[in-house]
Structure formats: structure tokens, C-alpha cells
N, C-alpha and C positions, 0 to 999 in steps of 0.2 A: 727845196724842202719837201720831203715825202710826207704826204698826209692824205686822208681820204674822208669823204663824207659818207655817213651811214655804215659803211663797212671798211675793215682795215685793208691797207695796201699789203700785198704779198711781196716782200723784198728778198727773202731767203728761199732756200730750197723746200722748206717744210713750214707748216703752220701748226702751232699747238696752243692749247688753252693755258692762259697764265695761271700759275698755281699748280698745274699738273705736270709741268716739265721739270725734270731734274737732270743734271749732267752727271754721268758716272765717270770717275777719274781716280787716279792713284795719287799718293801724297808726295810731299817734298818741302823744300825750304826756300825762302826768298833769297834772291841774289841781287845785290845792288851794284855789281860790277858794271862799269860803263860799257856800253855797246859800241861796236864798230860803226862807222858812218855808213848809212844805208844808201843804196842807189835808187835812182828815180824810176827805173823800169822793173823793180821787184814785183813779182806776182803775188797777189793776195790769195790766201787759202779760201776756198769757197765757203761762204757763210754756212754755219751749221744748222741753226734753227731759228725761226722767227715765231714769236708768240703773239697770239691774238687776244683781244680783251675778253674777259670772262662774262658770263651772263650776270645780270644785276641780281644782287642778293640784298636782303634786308639787313640794315645795320643800325646800331644805336647812335645817338648824337654824340659828338665829341665833347671833351672838356679840356681846359688848359691845364688841369691839375695832373701832375706827373704820377699821382697815386692811382689814376685811372688805369684800368687794364685794357680799355678799348683803344684801337689804333686811331691816330689823329685823323680828323676829317675836316680840316679847316679850309679846304680849297673848293668844295662843292658849292653850287649855286644855292641861294636861299630857296626854301620850298615854296614861298609865296611869291616868287618872282614871276612877273607877267611876260618877261622877255622870252621869245622863242629862240632857243640856242641851237646852233648847228652842231650836230654830232660829228666829231672828228677823232680819228685815231692817229696818234703820233708814234711813229716807229723810231726808236732810239738805237743807233748802232752801239754795240758793246763789244769791246775787244776782250776775248776770253782765251784761256789756255787749256785745251782739251787733253793735252799730253805734255809730258815734261815735268820739271821739278815743282811747278806750282799748280798742278792739276787739281789737287784737293782744295787749295785756297781758292782757286777759280770757281770750283763748284759751290763753295760757301758764298762767294760773291754773287753768283748767278741766282742762287736761291733767295738771297736777301733782296735782290731786285724784284724777283718774281712775287715774293710775298707782299712787298710794298705795292707793286702794281695791282695785284689782286685786290688788296684792301682799298686802294684809291679808286679803282674802277668800280668796285662794288658800291662805294659811297657816292657815286655819281660823277667821278672824274674831276677835272680841274677846269674852272671857268677862266678863259682867256679871251677878253673882249666879248664878242658875240658868239663864241663857240665854247662847247664843252668837250674837253679833250680827255680821251682815255689813252693809256700807255700800252705799247707792245715793244718788243725788242728784236733787233737783228743781231744775233750772237755770231761774231766773226772770230774764228780760231786764228790767233797769231802764231800758234805753235811754239811759243817761247822764243821766237826769232825776231831780233831787233829790226831787220830789214822789212819783215812783214808788218811790224808795228808802224813803221814810217809809211809804208805803202797804204795801210789801212787809213791813216790820216788823210793822205792825198786823195784817196778814193772818196772818202766821206765828204771832203770839201768839194770835190768835183761833182758829187751827186747833189750838193746843196743841202745836206742835212745840217741843221744848226747846232746839234749837241752830240758829243761823243763821250761815252763812259767806259768803265772797265779798267783794263790794263793792270792786272794784279802783279805783274813782274816788273821790277824796277829797271832791269836790264833792257826790256822792251820799251818801257816808258821813257828811258833816257834817249832813245832814238826818235820816238814818236812826238814827244813834247815840243822839241825845237821846231819841228815841222808845223805843229798846231799853232805855235806862237807866231808864225808867219802870216796867219789869217785871222787877225783879231776882230775883223768886221764880220767874219763869216762862220766862225766856229767857237763854241764854248766847250772846253775840255774839262771834264769833272771826273777824274780817275780815282781809284782806291789805292794805287801803288804808293809805296813809302819812299820814293826817290827823294833824297835830300836836295833842297834848293829848287824843287819842282816849280812851285808857283812863282818864283822870281824870274822864270824864263819868259813869261808873257802875261799881259794883263787879262787875257782870256782864259787863264788856267786857275782853277779853284780846287781846293782839297779839304775834305772834312776829316779823313782818317789821320790819326796821330802818328807821325813818323818816329823812327828810332834813330839814334845817333846824332841828334841835333845838339846845338849848344845848350838848350834847355835840359836835354837828357843828361849831358855832361854835368851841368850844374846840380841836377838832382842826385846823381851818383856821388858827386863830391860832398854834398850835404850829408849823405849817410857816412861816407868815409870820415868826414870831419867830426861827426858825432861819436864815432868809434875811437877817435883820437889815437891812432897808431903812431908810433915813433918813426916807422919806416914802411914803405909800400913797394912791393915788387909787382911786375905786370906780366901776365901771360897774354899774348896777343895773336889772334888769327889774322895774319896780314894779307889773306887772300882777298879781303873786301876792303876797299878804301873807306867805307863808312866806319868800320871797326877801327881802322888806323886813326882816322880823324877823332873818333870818340876817345880812344886811349890817349892821344896827344893832348886833347883838351882837359881831360881829367888829370893827367900827369902835371900839366902846367898849373892848374888850380891847386893841386896838392903841394907842389913845390913852393908856390907863392904863400901858402899857409904854413910853411916851415916843416912839412913832412918830407923826410928824406926818401928819394926814389932810388932804390938799390939796383935796378936794372930791369930790362925787358927781355923776356924769352919769347921768341917768335916761332910760329908754326903756320901751316897752311891747312886748308880744308882737306879732309881725308886722312890726316895724321892719326895714327892709332897708338904709337909708342911715345908716351910722354915722359918716360923715365929719364932720359938725358936732360930734358928741360927742367924737371923737378929737382934733379941732382944739382944742376947749376943754380937754381933758385935757392936751394937749401944752403949752399955755400954763402949766399948773401944774407940769409937768415932774417928776412923781413918779418915784421909783426902783423902785417896784413898783405893780402895779395888781391890784385884786381885781375879778373879773368874776363877778357873781352872776346867774345866769339859766339858762333852759332854754326851748326846745330848743337843741341844740348849734349851730344856725345863728346864734343870738345870739353865742355865744362865738367861733365861727369868723369871723363877720362883723367883730367888733371886732378880733380879732387880725390879720385880713387888712388892715384899714384902718390899724392901728398900724404894720404893716410898710410899707405904702405911704407913710405920712406920716413914717416914721423915728422913731417914738416907741419908744425903747429902754428898756423897763422889764420886769422879770421879772413874769410873769403867774401868778396863783393863781385857781383856779375851783372850783366846787362840783359839777361834773357829770362823770361818766365812764361813765354807763350806756349812752350811745348813741355810743360812740367812733367806729365806722366812718363814721357819718353826718358826724361832726365832721371826721374825716380827709378824707373825700371832698369836703367843701365848703370846705376851707382851701387857700389858696395854698401853693406849695412853701416850706417853711421857716417858715411863719407859726406853727406849733404848737411849734416846737422850744424846749425849756426850760420849757414851760408846766407848772405844778404843778396837779394835780387832787386834791382831798380829797373822797372820795365813799363811798357804800355800796360794798362790794366787788363786783366784777363776777363773773359766773359762772366766768370763767377763774380768778380768784383763789380763789373758793369751792372749785373743783375741786382747785386746787393745795394749799390749806391743809387740806382735809378728808380727805386720804389716799385710799386705794383706794375706800372706800365712796362718798365724794362724787363722785369722778371717774366711778365706775361708774354713778351715778345719771344723769349726762348721757348716758352710752352707752345705758343702758336707755331713757331718754326718746327719744333719736333713733331707736333701733330700733323703738320702739312707734309713734311719730307721724311719723317721716320728716322731722323738722325739728330744729334745735338747740334746746336748752332756752332758754326765754324769761325775761323779767325776773321774773315772778312764779311760775314753775314750782317752783323749790326751796322757796320759802316755803309754797306751797299743799301740796306733798307733805309737808313737815315738819309743817304744821298738823294734817293728818289723823292723823299718827302721834302727835302730842302729845295730840290729843283722844282717841285710842284708849287711850293710856296712862292718861289721867285717868278715862275710863269704867271701865277695869279696876280702878283704884285706888279709885274711889268706890263701886263695886259697885251703882250705881244710875244712872238717868237723871234723877233729880230735880235740878233746877237748883242749889239750894243745895249739894247733895252734889258736883256737878260743879265748882262754883266753889271749894269747899274743896279738892278733889283737884287742880285746876289750880294753885291757890296753893301746894300742898305738893309738887308735882313737883320732884324733884331733877334736876340736870344729868345724872345717870347713869341716869335712868329711861327715856330715849328717845335713840336715835341719830339725829342730825340731819345733813342734807346741809350746811346752813349751820352749821358746827361751831364758829365762833369766838365761842362764848357766854362772857360774863364771869359767872362764878358769883356769885350773890347769897347769900353764906353757905351755899353748897351748893345753893341753890334755882335753878330755871330762870327764874322770873319775879321781877321786883323788886316793891317794895311798891305800885307803881301798875300791876301786871299787864302789864308790858312786858319782853320779853327784851332784854338789853343786850349790844351788840356793839361792837367798835372800828370806826372808819372807816379807810379805806385811802388811802394816799398813792401817787399815780402821778406820773411825770414823762414828758412826751412827748419822745421822743428824736430823734436825728438821722436815724434809719432810717425814712424815710417818715412821720414823725410818730407812729409807733406808741407808745402809752403803756407805760411800763415800771413794773411794780409795785415800789415801794420798800419798803413795810412797812406794818404796822398801827399806828394811833395809839390808844393806850389812853386811855379817858376819865379825866379828872382826878378 
């Protein structure tokens, strides 16, 4: 375990103050395609930057009320404590992606961690036994390469670090997680990536971020379809990603069981730009509703544009709302009108539903980094607060104790930006170490195709 007393350990090539570091990167889309099996001797990219704890600043006392705009500070020692606490800096390795398709997502993840660490450290850190811990990070670029991800895990275990976070890319995570699962006594893996079935790989793997393409997501999509009561359903499917294939299969089965006729499936791959043949084939089937399962939004917008052009008048249901503006910008006038989207809640919805605390997070984020909160920023911010609460509860950094504390955290033990948690008999995590949240229903309206939030769909 890497830690220091009085001053932080330098693990990476550079040290920067928490809250002042941002990573600059270009954008992209998540890819859940399974990765090739990694080799044991893969070289790890040199760590990019390590952050040091900030100077202490004055903060106000926390409240459990989610209407508070102050960051949660439930892990610092009581002011009247007579115990002399050892000052320790805990350096947490974080797998990032500085280049490639998830660079922008990775940047939002990094900034979320940085903001949380800045606030926790300023509030006095986390009391664990007889020590007061502050956070810093060792950001390690996996380059979007699965073999690098697996090698990072092996190196972290070899170094004796008890905690590993990050991994925005599911393709990298699919190679890294099985390696982490081999060390349940030595490593707690707490990533943001949305790889399906992730936490079932090992008892030492937890996830707070809500994944897409789960059976619960399929149930939510079917609920919307069932409410629309179509006589028949056609499916447009991006088959490049097994997550999309599984999601379409699950929704199709639910619809068939409910007596909705499935007219057929038109398949395409990522990068397709000519949707005319697919829509022509779908028009011959003449369904009353179409399910469009795909990402990026160019898929969805391209199909809707072609449906409008060919006069296929069917209500649309899709699985994506995370990149709304790109979808709006690439769609012809009126093409999106009436489209139903069932997806992970957007940051706008998170801010709306979470009260003053959640909305103030996005204000603090923008003030700190000069950009709006990204896709992974709320999750990463919440993850560090969850970890801090577990450390305080465990009273130890031994991995078995951390796993037990994470498993026993209640929904009241930590205030989250993504507040729409469905309590698991009072606990934060379910029995497979995943936080459960409802999916959101949007309808793209007549006003420039802007999606309107309709409500949350509770899991069955």
C-alpha cells in the first residue's frame, strides 16, 4: 500500500494540486465490445500525472439534507476530538484514457474525482482508525487498449495498492476486471465503466454508475412500448455491439410475450450512413412502432431522417439520450418529433431530481473547470465519497474490511449527486454490488426536437 505521513508520496512523473488539474482530450463514444485476452507481459503506459492534496480551506458543516448546496463532509474527525491523528496521503491509481474514443468521457471522470478529493481534503480528510487520510491520484493512461488495462491491474496488485478506480472504457474494463477478480484479498476495483455483468465477475468489484443494456433497461423500454400499445413492432439494430444485440433481444421477447407482433429486424453496423435500404425493407413490413437500438446518435438520427423521407409513419422508441444535442443537430426538421427515449438520466435530470445539492454540484464543477459537467463527472464524484464513507466505516484499508464496509453502506451514509437510488432494504448496493437506479423516459417534442423529461421508470 502506498501512503505517506505528513507529505504525499510521489508515484507518477508529475505532481499537481487537486482541483487545478484538468486533462485535455477529444470526444468519442463508449464501446462495450469484448476485448481480446491480454498477455501477462504487456507494458503499461507511463503514469501521466499524480495529484497532491490541496491546502486546507475553510468549509461549512455538512447536513444530511439533499437540499443543501454544500458538499458532504461526513468523514472528517469531530472538532472536539482529543485524539492525535497521523496525517496520511492515500494515492489511488486511476485508469484513464487520454486518447482514443473515450478521451472526453475520461476527462469528465477525472474532473469528478478531482473535485471530490478537493472538497474531502479541504474538509479535513477521512478518519480511518488513528489516521486522517487525504486523497491524491496516480492517473495511468490505458490508451484505450485492453492489454494495457489488464497490465495496470497486475501492476497495482504488485505494488500493494488496495484500491483501483477509473476505467471509462468497457472494452478495457472487460480485460481488466477478470484479472482484478483474481485478487479478492488484495484489491478493491471500483470503476465507472458500464460493462454489463461487471460486478458479477468478483466479490471485490463494485459499481455505482448505472449501466445501459441491462435487463432492467429492457424492462423500462418495454414499459414505454406497452403503454404505446402498438399492434406491431419493427427493430433497427446496430449489431456491432453485443450490448445492443442483447438489449434488442430482451425487448423483442417481452413484446412478443405481450402479444405485439415483431415484423422483423433490420441490422446495420457502426459507421453506416446509408439507411435507405433498411428503411425501405422496414416500410414493406409496415410496423406501427419501431425500436431503434444503437449508438452514436448519428445512427438514430440517420434512421429517423430516412423514415421521414420515405414516409414511414411509425412511433419511434430508442435507447439513447446521453448525446442529445448531437442527435438534434444531425436530424432533419421534424424527424425527431414524438421519438421516445428510455435511457440513463441525463445531467439535466440528475440536477432537477437531486435538489439543491445536485444542481450545485454542476455549478461547482463549471466554476472549477470552466466546462459543463460531463457524462462521467457525477459518478466519479459520488464514487470517491462512497469510498470515503466505506473507509471511515471500515476503520481500515485492508481490502476485506473495505469490501464488508462497502456492502454494508446504507443509502443514508453518503449524499450523492445521482440521488435516484433505489434502496436495497436500506442498503446502497444490491447483492451483486451494483447501485440500482430507475431509467428515464424522454419524448422529443415539437420545439426543435428538444427532449422533454417525462418521468422515471422504476425497475420491476
